C-alpha positions in Angstrom: 109.0 96.7 115.2 110.4 97.1 111.5 113.2 96.0 109.1 116.5 97.9 111.7 118.1 99.2 107.9 114.7 100.8 107.8 115.2 102.2 110.8 118.8 103.7 110.4 117.8 105.4 106.9 114.8 106.8 108.5 117.0 108.1 111.6 118.9 110.5 108.5 122.1 108.8 109.5 122.5 106.7 105.6 120.1 105.9 102.8 119.3 102.1 103.5 121.0 101.4 100.6 124.1 102.3 103.1 122.3 100.9 106.0 122.3 97.6 104.5 126.2 97.3 103.8 126.8 98.5 107.1 124.1 94.8 108.3 126.0 92.9 106.5 129.7 94.5 107.8 128.5 93.6 111.1 129.8 97.1 112.6 125.8 97.4 113.2 123.6 97.0 117.0 120.6 96.4 118.3 121.6 95.8 122.3 124.4 95.4 121.9 124.5 92.4 119.9 126.0 92.3 116.7 122.4 91.7 113.3 122.0 90.2 110.1 121.0 91.3 107.9 116.8 91.3 108.2 116.8 91.3 111.5 114.2 94.0 113.2 113.8 96.4 116.9 111.4 98.5 117.8 112.6 101.8 118.0 112.7 102.2 121.0 115.7 99.6 120.8 118.9 100.9 121.7 120.8 101.3 117.7 124.5 101.5 117.5 126.3 101.6 113.9 129.6 101.5 115.1 130.2 104.5 118.3 127.7 105.6 117.2 123.8 105.8 118.0 120.7 106.3 115.8 118.8 109.4 117.4 115.4 109.3 116.0 114.2 113.1 115.4 111.1 114.1 113.9 110.5 113.2 110.1 111.2 117.1 107.8 111.5 118.1 105.1 113.2 121.2 103.6 113.1 123.2 100.7 116.6 125.0 100.1 117.0 127.7 97.3 120.4 127.3 97.0 122.1 130.5 95.9 126.2 129.6 93.3 128.8 129.4 95.7 127.2 127.3 98.0 127.9 123.3 97.9 124.9 120.9 98.9 127.1 118.5 100.6 126.5 117.7 104.3 130.3 119.3 105.5 132.8 120.1 103.8 137.0 120.3 104.1 137.6 123.4 102.8 135.5 125.5 105.1 133.5 126.3 101.9 130.6 127.3 102.9 127.0 124.6 102.0 123.9 124.7 102.4 123.4 122.5 106.1 125.8 125.8 107.7 123.3 128.0 105.8 120.4 125.8 108.3 122.3 125.5 110.6 122.5 129.0 111.9 118.7 130.0 110.5 118.6 127.1 114.2 117.6 124.4 112.1 119.3 120.9 114.6 117.4 117.7 112.9 120.8 115.6 110.9 119.5 116.5 107.3 120.7 114.4 103.3 119.9 117.0 101.1 118.7 114.9 98.4 119.4 116.5 94.2 122.4 117.4 95.1 123.6 120.9 92.9 127.3 122.1 92.2 128.8 125.2 93.8 127.4 126.9 90.9 124.2 125.8 89.7 121.5 127.4 91.5 118.2 126.5 93.2 116.4 123.5 94.5 117.9 121.2 96.5 115.1 118.7 99.0 116.3 118.2 102.5 115.8 115.6 105.0 115.8 112.7 107.6 113.5 110.7 105.8 115.3 107.7 104.2 112.5 107.1 102.5 111.7 110.3 100.8 114.4 110.1 99.8 115.0 106.9 98.4 111.7 107.8 95.8 113.8 111.4 94.7 116.5 109.6 93.9 115.9 105.7 92.9 115.8 106.3 88.7 112.7 103.4 89.1 110.1 105.9 90.5 110.5 108.3 88.1 110.2 111.5 89.7 110.2 114.6 87.5 112.8 117.3 88.0 112.4 121.4 85.9 115.8 122.6 85.3 116.4 125.9 83.3 119.4 126.4 81.8 120.7 129.0 79.5 123.0 127.9 76.3 125.9 128.9 75.2 123.0 129.9 72.0 119.5 128.8 70.5 118.8 125.9 70.8 117.6 124.5 66.5 113.5 122.9 66.9 115.7 119.9 65.3 117.7 119.1 68.6 114.8 120.3 71.0 111.8 117.7 69.1 115.3 115.5 69.7 115.5 116.0 73.6 111.3 115.2 73.7 111.3 111.9 71.7 114.8 110.6 73.6 118.9 110.9 72.5 121.3 108.4 73.1 124.1 109.5 75.1 126.4 107.2 77.1 124.6 103.8 74.9 121.0 104.9 76.5 118.7 106.0 74.9 117.3 109.3 77.6 113.6 109.7 78.8 111.3 111.7 76.4 111.0 115.0 77.8 109.1 118.4 77.7 111.3 121.2 76.1 110.4 124.9 76.4 113.0 127.3 73.8 112.8 131.3 74.9 115.8 132.0 72.6 119.3 130.8 74.3 117.3 129.2 77.5 115.8 126.4 78.0 113.5 124.9 80.2 113.5 120.6 80.8 111.1 118.3 82.6 112.8 115.0 83.1 113.6 112.2 84.1 116.2 111.8 84.4 119.0 113.1 86.4 121.2 116.7 85.6 124.1 115.4 84.5 122.8 113.5 81.5 120.3 116.4 80.8 124.1 117.8 80.5 125.5 115.2 77.9 122.0 115.2 75.7 123.1 119.5 74.8 126.9 118.3 75.0 126.4 115.6 72.3 124.4 118.0 71.1 127.2 120.5 70.9 125.5 123.3 73.0 127.3 124.1 76.3 125.7 125.5 79.7 126.2 128.7 81.9 124.1 129.0 83.6 121.2 126.1 85.5 118.8 126.1 87.9 116.1 123.5 89.5 113.6 124.6 89.5 110.9 121.9 90.5 111.3 118.7 92.2 107.5 116.5 91.5 105.4 118.0 92.8 107.2 120.4 94.1 108.3 123.9 93.2 110.6 127.9 93.4 107.3 129.4 94.3 107.3 132.1 96.6 111.0 131.1 98.1 113.8 133.1 97.0 117.9 132.4 96.6 118.8 131.1 100.7 115.3 130.9 102.2 113.5 127.9 102.6 110.2 126.9 103.8 109.8 122.8 105.3 107.1 120.9 102.6 103.1 120.6 102.7 102.3 117.3 104.0 100.3 117.4 100.9 103.5 117.0 98.8 104.9 115.7 101.3 102.5 112.5 100.4 102.3 112.6 96.9 105.8 111.9 96.5 105.4 108.7 98.5 102.6 107.7 96.8 104.2 108.5 93.8 101.4 110.7 93.0 
């Protein structure tokens, strides 16, 4: 038996934290009985959130190379294309959560999964999964500023994690535990404008061999490395 919030998260319905909030709000039933936080269930039990029954699916882990123009949301009320729409068109039927979202004009790696533990490993700062970004700036990053980023920069009242930085003209490659929003805030604080951003790696997983608009399933070894905090 497992805690119900874990079963819900593993189903891809929502994150474990959101599942805990749903349980606290008394919106979750197991075999018709409202449960409390900490209760356990078998995966064969009937688990319902509101009017939705949790459907347990095989766990799936997908790397998608997002091109400009696509949204990394599950759905869009304005009818704009999303990565989920592309995957549906290509025959992917599992209900997946995008992990590590990118803005519409940003490009690169998005991982999608129905495994809540895997998603949490990627998203939660305490696991310190490194991400690599390639950015094009409005001007060359100076050696002084590159060194500051390597050592950590105070932004929004907090010093950033040290990062690996490679500079080639206006192009910069940064590998960091920080979110892309924090990295952009750091560069803005140093008076640089980010004109484009491509995420090329999350942990041990890279974009190698996956063209924009294409995807592949992660190899089991890649999944294991992330789940075990490689």
